[in-house]
N, C-alpha and C positions, 0 to 999 in steps of 0.2 A: 521650341517646346511651347505648347498652348498654355496660357496663363490660367490659374484657377479662377473659376467664375464666382466662388463664394469667398467673401472677405474673411480673413483669419484675424479676428480682433477680440477684445474683451467679451463681446457678446456671445462668442462661440464657445467660451469656457464655461462649463457647467459643473456644479457641485451637487451630487445626488445624495439624498438621504440613504443611510446604510441599507435599509430594507428595500428601497427602490432600486439600489444597485444589485441586490440579490435577485430581484425580479427581472432586471434587465440583462444580467449576466449569470443566468441560472446555472449554466454548465460549470462555472468556476466553483460552485458550492456543492452540487449534487452529481457532478459528472454528466452522464448521459440522461436525456429526458425520457425517451422511449414512450411506450404505450401500455406498459405493464406486462408485455410478453416475454421479458427477460428479468431474471432475479436481481440484476444490477440497475434496473431502470429507476428513474428518479423517485417515483412514489414509494418504492420500498426503502430508498435511502431516507426519505422523510420519516417513515415508520421506525427505521433503525435509530435515527437520531433521538426520537422521543424515548424509545425503550432503553437506549443506552444510559440515559440519565437515571432511569429506575434501576437498572443493573448496577450502576455506580453506588446507589444506596445499599443494595444487597451486599456488594463487595465490602462496604464499610460497616457491615453488620446490622443494617437497619432495613427491616421489611423483608419478609420471606415469601411474599406472594405479590404477583402482578396480575391485574385483571385487564383483559383486552376484549373489546367488542367491535365488530364491524357490521354496519348496516348500510348497504348500497355503497356509496363513495366515502362514507364517513367512518373514521376510526376514533375510538375512545380508549384511553389508557389511564388506569388508576393504580398507583402504587401506595405502599404503606410505609414509606421511609420517613425521613424527618420533615419533609415538606420544605418548599422554598421559604426562606425568611420573609415574613409577611410584608415588611417594608420595601422589599426589592422584587416582588413578584412581577410587576409590570415591566420593570427594567430588564429582568433576566430573560424575558422572551421578546424584547423589542430593541434593546440597546446592545450594539456590537461591543465586544470586549468587556462584557459584564457577566459575572458568574462566579461560582465557588470553586471552579476547577483550577484557579490560579493558586489556591492555598493547599500545600501538601498536608497540612494538619487536618483538613476537612476531606480532601479527596487524594488518596495516595496513588491509586492506579486508575486514572480516569479513562473511560471508554469514549465519552462524547467529545465533540469538537469544542476546544476551549473558547468559550464566549461566542460561538457561532451557531451550534446545532439547532436549538429550538427557535432561534431567530430566523433561520432559514426556513424552518417548517412554517412559522407564522407568516413570513413574507410570501411564501409560495402556496398559501391556502386561501381559498375564497372566503372561508370562515374558520376562525381559530379561537378556542376558548382555553383559558388556564384558570385553575383554582388551586390554592394551597391551604392546607388545614394544619394548624398547630395549636395544641392545647385548647381545642374547641372554638378557636377563632379562625376566620377565613378571609382571604382576599380573592376576588374573582375578576377576570378581565375578558372582554369580548372584542375580537379584532376582525376586520374584514380587509383582505388584501394587505395585511400588515399594519393597518391603521386602527388605532384604539377607538372603539365605538362606545364602550361602556365599562365602568369600573364600579364594583360593589365590594363592601367589606362588612363584617359583623361577627356575630356569634352563631355557632351551630352546635348545640348540645349533642353529645354522643358521637360526633364525627371523629373518626380515627385520623391520626397524623398521616400526612402524605400529600401527593400531588395528583391532580386530575388534568388531563389534556384531551381536548377534542378538536380534530381538524379534518378538513375536507380539501384535498389537493385541488388547486385551481385549474379548471379546464381551459382557461385562457393561456395557461402556461403549458400544461401537460396534454392538452387537446383531448383526443378520444381514448382515454386510458380505461383499462379494465383491471381490477384487482384479481389476481390469480391466487386461489386458496392454497395451492401447492407450494407457491413461493413464500407465502406468509408462514405456513406450517414448517417449511424447511428452515426458515430463519429462527423460528421459535424453538425448534428442536435443538439447534446449535446453542442457543442461549442456555438451555437447561443442562446440556452436556458440559458446558464450560463453567457452570455454577451449580455443582451438586448440592442438593438441598433446597434449591429455589423451585417454587411452583408457579407456573404460568397458566392462567385460565383464559382460554380463547373461545369465546362464544359457547361456554359450557364444557369445553373439552380441556382436560388438564394435561400439562406436559411437565414431567419431573424426571430426574435422573439420580441414581444412587452412586454409581461408579464413574461418573464423568466421562473422560475420553475413552475409557474402556467400553462403555455403553455405546459411544459414537461409532467405534470401529465395528462392533457387532451389528449395529443397525445398518451400517454401510455394506458390510460383507454379506449380511443376510444368510442364505443357506449355502453359500459357497464354502467348500472345505478349506480349513486352515491347516498349515503344516505343524504348528505347535501352539501352545497356549499363549494368549496375549501377554506381553510384558507391559506392565502398567506401573508408573512411578508418579508420585504426587507430593509436592511440598508447597509452601506459600507462594513462591514466585515462579515455579515451573512445574509443568505436568506434561508427561508424554506417554505414548503407548504405541506398540507396533506388533505386527506379526507378518508372516508370509502366506500368500495364497498360491494356487497353482496357475494363476493368470500371468500374462506378460506385462512388462512395464512396471512403473512404480507410481504410487498415488499417496499424496499427503494432504492433510488438513491442518493448516497452521493458523494460529491466532495470537493476537497481541492485545492485552487488556480486554479480551472478549471480542475484538474485531477480527472477522474472518479475512485473513490475508490470502486471497485466492491466488495471487502471483508469488507467494512465498516471501523471500527476503533473507536477511542475515540470520534470523533464528532458525529458519528451515535449513539453510545451508550448513549451519553449525550442528544442527541435529543429525544431518546425514554424515558429517565428518566424525562426530562423536561416536555414532553407531559403528562406523567402519573401524575406528581406532580400538574400540572396546572388543569387537569380535576378533580382530586380528591379534590383539594381545592375548585373548583367551585361547585362540587356536594356535598361537605361536607361529604365525605364517603371514603372508602378504597377499591376501585376496584383493582383487581389484574392487573399486567402488561399484562398478556395473554388476559384478557377480554377486556382491552382497545385497544389492538393492533390487535386483530383478524379482518381481512378484511381490514386493513389500507394500503393505498398506500401513501408513503411520499417521500419527497426529501429535502435534506439539502446541502447547499454549504457554506463553510467558506473560508476566506482569512487570511493566517497566514504568519508571517515572520519566516523563517527557520523552516518549518514543518519537523517533524521526521516521516519517513515511515519505515515500517517493511521489505521492500525489495527494490531493485533497480528500479523495475517497478512500485512502488508506489501504489499498490493495496489496502493497508491498512494503515491508519494513526495510529501512535503510540504516538503522542504528548499528554501528560497527563495534562499539565498546562491549557489547554483550557476547561477542563471538567466543572468546576463550572460556568464559563462564559456562555457556551452554555446552560447548564441546566437552569440557571436563566433567560436567554433571552427567551428561548422557553417557560418556565413556565409563565413568565410575559405576553408575547404576546398572549399566548393561553388564559389566564384568561381574558385579555382585549377583545379579540375577542368574547369569550363566553358571556360576559356581554353585549356587544354591539349587539349581534345577538341571541336574546333569542329563536327565532323559530328554528334556525339552531342548537343551543345548545341543545334544547329539542330532536331533531332528533338524535344527537350524543349520548346523554345519553341513549336514548331508544335502540340504536344499542348496546351499551355496556351492558345494562341489558339483552338484548336478547342473546348476547355472553355468559353472565354469566349463564343463564338458560341452554343453549345448552351444555356448558362445564360441568355443574353438571350432566346432563343426560348422557353425553358422558363418564364421569368419572365412572359411575356405569357400563356402557357397557364395558369399558376398563377393569375394575376389573373382570367382568364375563369372558371376553375373555382371560385374563391372567390365571384365574383359570381353564378354559377349556383347555388351552394349557398345563398347568402344569400337569393336569390329563392324557393327551394323551402322552406326552413325555417331558422330561426335556430339551432335545436339540431340536433345530429347525429342523423339518423333511426336507429332500431334500437339506440341506445346507452342503456343504463341505467347511469348512472355510480355511483361510490361516494362516500360522504360526505366522504372525505378531500378530494376536489376541490370538493365543494359548500362545504366549510368553508374553502377557500382555504389549505390548509396542505400543499400539494404538496411543497415542499422539505423540510419537517420529517419527513414520513411516507411519501415515495414508495417507500422500500425495502420497505414493508409491502404495497404495492398490487399488484394483478394484474387483468388483463382476460381474460375468456374469449371467444374467437371461436367462437360456437356455430353449429350447423347447424340453422337453421329455428326457428320460433316455439315449437314443442312442447318441444324441449329447453331453450330459453331460459326458458320458463315455469316448468319445474321448478327450474332453477338460480336464477332470480330469487327464488323463495320460500324457497330453502334456503341462499342465500349469506350471507356476512358483509357486511352493507350498508355497513360502515365502510370496508372495504378491497378488496372484490371487485366489479368492474364486469362487465357483460355486453354483448356486441355480437352481434346476431343477423344472420347472413348471409342473403342472398336467393338461394337456390339455389347453383349452382356459379360461383365467380369466374372471370374471364377467364384463360385460359392465356397468360401474358405472356412466355413464353420467346422470346427473339429479337426482342422488340418494343422500340422506343425508349421512353425514360422519359416522353416527352410523352404516350404512349398511356395510361399509368396515371392521369394527371391528367384525361384526357378520359373515363375509365370511371367511372361514378358509384359503383359498389360499392367499387372499389379506392381511389378518392379518399376515400370516407367512412371506410374503414379507416385511412387515413393521418391523417385529421382526428381520429378517435377516439383514436389513439395519440399524436397530437401531433407527428408526424414529417414534416410537410409540408416543412419547411425543414431537416431533419437530425435526427440522434439527440439533439442537445442538448435538444430539446423533448419528449422521451419522457415521457409522463405516468404510466406504470406500470412497475414493476420487472420484472414477469413478464407476458409475452404468451403466453397458453395456448391452444393449438389444441384445441378440444373437438368432435370429430366422431364420428359413429357408427362402430362397428367392423364395417363392411361395405364392399363394393366402392366404393359412392358416397362413403362417408365417407373412405376411404383416398384416393380421387381428389381430394376437396376439400382434404384435408390436403396432398397433393402440390402442388396449385395454390397454396395459401397459402405453402408453403415456397419454391416457385419465385419467387413475388412478393417475399418477404423477401430471399432469397439473391441475386436478380437486381438489386434496386434499393436494398436496405437491408441489405447484407451484414454491416455492423458490428453490427446489431441481434442477429444470430445469433452472430457471433464473440465478442461480449462477454457471451454467456450469458443473454440475456433471453428466448429463445424455448423453450417447453416443449410437450410433448404430454401431454394429460390422459388418464390411464388410469383407466377405469371397469370394473367387473366385467362379464364376459360371461354369467355364470350365477349364479342364486340357487338354492341347495340347502337345503331346509328340511323339518323335520318339526314336530310339535306343540310340541316343547321348544326347538329350536335352529334358527338360520338361519346359513348360511355362504355368503359371497359369493366367487366364484371368478373368477380372471383368465385361466385357461387350461383346456383340456380335461383336462389331467392333474390340476389342482386339483379340477375337477369330479368326476372319477372317484374321487379319494381321499376327497372329502367325501361322496360317495354311499355308499362303503363304510363310512365312519365313522358316518353317520346311519342306514344300513340302510333301504332302500326309501323314500327321501324323495321329495318333489315337487321336480322340477328345472325351472327356468324359464330360457329363453335370452332375454336382452335383445337384441332386434333393433336397438334404437336408444336414444339417450339419453332420448328423450321417453317411453319406456316405464317409466323409473325414477321412482317417485313422489317428490314433494318431501320427504316424511318420510324416505325411504331416501337420497335424494340428499344430504341434509344431512351425513351421515357421510362422504361421499366428497369433499366440498369443505371439510371442517374440518381439524383438526390432522393427521389421518392421510391427507391428500390425497396421491395418487400421481402424481408428475410425472416425465416422462422428458425430461431436457434435450436439446435439439438441439445436437449437437456436430459440428464440422467438423475433421477431422484435418489438412487442409491446404487452402489456398485453391485450389490448382491442381486439386483433385479436384472442386470445385463445378461448374465449367462442363461437364466431361465427364459427370458424373452427371446433371445437369439435361438435357443434350442427349439422353442415352439415354432418360430417363424421360419428358421433356416435348417433345422435338423432333419432327421430321418423319420419323424413321427407323422408321416403323410396322412394316415387315417384320422388322427386327431385334428389336424388342420382342416381336413375336408369336412368333418362334422361341425367344426366351428364356423366355417364359411357358410354351410347350409343353414345353420341356426341363425346366422346374422345376415342372410341374404335379403337384399331389398328388391323385391320383384318389380317395384314401380320404376326402377331405373334401368331395367333390362330392355 
């Protein structure tokens, strides 16, 4: 074995300042870096950490309004809580393990990271300002890249108590990020739903909620019909709401101390169990969980001291001691509501019985589909799997895996030769999938292509069997490709809505143009990029890629590697899904035609 060329001695051991460590190991503190194109990207986590501290003040009964402003890259947040104790302002935003969250007397149900939150924001900002106002006295600090540049203190007559934070995420860390207004607004809406009575003013627009999680459900469901009135229960440490729609699947919004736990956890599991127990006791029967929950939209929020999360970004609750408490509360309150609202209870029970009938019919169709697939081939046709699954280590490495749904054998051929065989799978489509909008779920099990997609993904019996973390739609950037993309999205949103809602579906972005001369090649993703590249290289050769199959395996390798460009498929609210799909994929052809004519760009024909 070749000896190490660098000596391992005292000189190689380094001790980093805490904020320097945050800058060096950013992912440990904010999860993914991203570029602002996903709601879980780092810049939104920075925003969350600052707002969380202001929310903590509201939870403790201090300050009913938070003012937020954004101008270009910079965010300003001003609350009217108690303000950071003036003697500790600088330490609270720069010294790890310094903060008031360690005292239950001051913060009983903290949202923010104990001793880390604003320090991470400070460390990861090119410029960061903090000011605390208490009894018309103030302390102000200015930092650059986590280093204190200036400290001021004094009197400010008329200033209301509270905290002021101003920060600009550092482009040395987050590179070419862009704030997306919809993601900021989405986060702010959740804050007010979880804190009824709180007002958030963002750039002059006010967000406020009167009925908490009930308002959240109505906002998410939109114009979709509901089976019965929303059940809504609220007390100091727990709040929940639910109803059924006519859609497939089940969708939940779960929160712990105001933190949106997108991956659920013990509180969400307990909520589902309590709901099942309450309904079964009321109906004096044994409905299955699947039948009770099919079509449900629910929300649960709990407040805990010292919650345990499964990651630094708090996407999933791991605290087990709350299970029996949540189960019993949900069960008891569901029973009470059902007995008090007999007409609504009757609608709920009828919905569950309908789910039961459909499940039994579907079970027979599933069995027939599996038998049909077994006769045709043991393996899934057109699926080139990745070695993670061949090695039977799905649970260990599923987070790293992805599957490309490609358009035809030509594109699949290039991708197969250029992919990472360990983590990237390929499924080649046979032409255009069935437009399944408005069709019953049984239809997709009878359709060979759609059933094979289900098998490839492992979701025949629900999202629990999902074999890949990312489902990537890879179609040509032409009319047919866009149509295939819409057909696949319709399929997922219609029958596997939670696959999209939980952030597993992406659009694969490949270059439209190759601009090159003898010395340099530039790949361009838009006409504007092509024009700029043409000016830069001066009279180059310009190639328009008409389809994925025209990109050679050698070129393709760079597009499916570390620099892969993926656009996450995001749904702003459940209620918008049906109306959008109906317009795009329904039978309203004349309306679509008028829309296309109104928005037609003659310059690209």
